[in-house]
C-alpha positions, 0 to 999 in steps of 0.5 A: 315330349318323347323323342324316340331314335327311330333309326336305332329302334327300327334297325333292332326291330327289323334285325330281330324279326329277320332272325326270328323269321329265318329261324322259324323258316329253317327250323334252325335253333341257333337262329332262334337263340340269336333273337334272345339277346335282341329281345332282352336288349329291346325289353330292357330299354323299354322297361328302364325308359323314363316315365316323365320329366318333372324337374324344376330349375332355379337360376342365379346370376352374379351380375346382369349388366356387365362390361365386355370381358367381365366374368359372370358366374351362373349358379343353377339348381336342378331338382327332380320331383318325378321318378328316378332318371338314370341318364339325364343330359342338361344343356343351357343354350348360350348365344355366340357372343358368350364364351364359357371360361370355367365349368361347362354349360352341359351336364350328364347326370343321374337323379333320384326322386327328390334329389337336387343338382347344384351346377355352376359355370362362368363366362365372359361375353362381348357386346350383346343381350341374352335372355335365359328362357329354358334349360334343355333336358334329355332323359334316356334309358341306360342303353340310350334306346328311348329318349324323352326331351323337355324344355325347362322354363327358367329366367334371367338375362345378361346385358353386355354393354359396349365399352365406349372410349372417352371423347373429351371435346366435340365442338358443334355449331347448330342454328337452333339451340334449346333454352337450357344452358350447355356448351354450344354458342347461341349467338345471344347476349347473356351470361357466358365466357366468349365476347360477343360485342359492345353496348351502352352502359345500362343501370344495374350493369356490373362494374366488371363488364364495363369496357374501360378502354373503349369508354375512355375514348367517349367521355360522355358515355360508358360501354359494357361488354356483351357475352355470348350465351352457351346453350344445349342443342338437339343431337341425333345419332343415326347408326347404320346397321344395314348388313350390306354396308357393314358386312365385308366377308363371311365373318368380317364386319365393321359394325362393332367399330360403328357401335363403339363410335356411336357410344363414345359420341353419345356419351360426349354429347350427353356430358355436355348437357345436350339432348341426345337421341339414337336411331338404329337403322337396319332391318328395323328402325329402332328409336331411342327418344331424345332426352338428357342425362345419365338415364338417357346414357343408360338407355342408349347403351342398352339399345346399342348392346341389343343392336344387330345388323339387318338387311331389309331396309333401304336408306333412301326411305329414311324419314327423320321426324321433325318433332324429335329432331327439329330442322337445323339441329345436329345429326351424326351419321355413323356408317361405312357409307356406299355411293347410293347414300349421298343423295339421302344425306344431301336431302337431310342437309337441304332440310337444314340439318348440321350433319357429321358423318363418321365413316369407318374406312372399309377399304383400308380395313379389309386390305389390312386383313388381307395383307396378313394372309399369305397370298400364293400368287403375286398376280392375285395380290396385284389384282387385289391392290388394283381393286383396292385403289379403285374402291379407294378412289370411289370412296374419296369421290363420295366423301368429297361430294358430301364435303362440298355440300357442307357435311363434316366428314370424319374419315376413320381408319379403325386401326387408330383409337377413335377418341384420338381421331374424333378429338382431332377432327371434331375439336373445332367447328368445321371450316365452312361454318366458321366462314359463314358465321353460323348463328344460333337461335332460340327454340 
């Protein structure tokens, strides 16, 4: 594709014809002489302009799957299969989450026919996913009069996975468990470590489970201990990716903190043997089908790496398919929350789901950032503090409504490490479940 800088050509062409016509009209040889440099300039630009761009690109990445902050080296080799190019500008377009550390993603070179250019640079990135599809090439004459642009096809991808802190212990109690062994008490007798009850001795019982103290009271009978089975459960993690909830300012967002919490909890639940699925709820609904093990952890990590906020979905229309997450299973909702979210969450609770809400404190987060800026007027600062108090009260009322409905709330001040907050809030079953003696059942 040829892209001519029409403003420069038009200006020079207009100037050339004005001077030429002026010289012919006045029969002034000086004016006519002035057209000679302009004519040479235009003629030289047209004659030295590149005929075409025939370049090939080879790309090599030192890694395609990295952690945030890890250095990746990009090696490019550009070969010219066409005519010589006197001035060639190459640009490797990069997304915002990638930062070049060494070298440059731009090169200005000249290439003869058959000549190759070896080009390297390195970068680090935050969470994200990028596919390297093209190299932008712009060939021009030495005077920059005519420019030919082309996108050179290339390949490669980089995935920067979120760095999840390790949460050692998360205790949940669901009414429905699966048939596989895990860490969740199922309220069924069998092999386990927690005492469930007593029953009469049956032939074949191990002597180790006989309760000799109780049996001593009844000389005619023996009694055996029963232990509670521990099984796996279905856990669904819902990540709120709505832009209107996560965005607090032009470049201020809580979304990265929500990503961190979702990644940490998914790893903790999978490590306990549970079946875990992920729903990213933003501009589109992105499902990661529930499954077990390390492969599922990789799927969820990749889904979180690609997650981005969107603003086309309303939480009120969310539907949880029962074939993916049966009623009475565990749901974890990660969101800064807004007042309108209460009713949809109460409907999920009414359907029997055990519900945990991880709620980053948006009010405190924004006020902490505001306190670091110098406010010129004390009256403005006082107004902001009053507004923060009102918002904090509204938020407290919203969380209290959910607590009264049996929703377990983790109010997270993002200045605190998530692993410490989660272990403190989720290391024991919620009070209301201990009070009602929530039981499990086979699925």
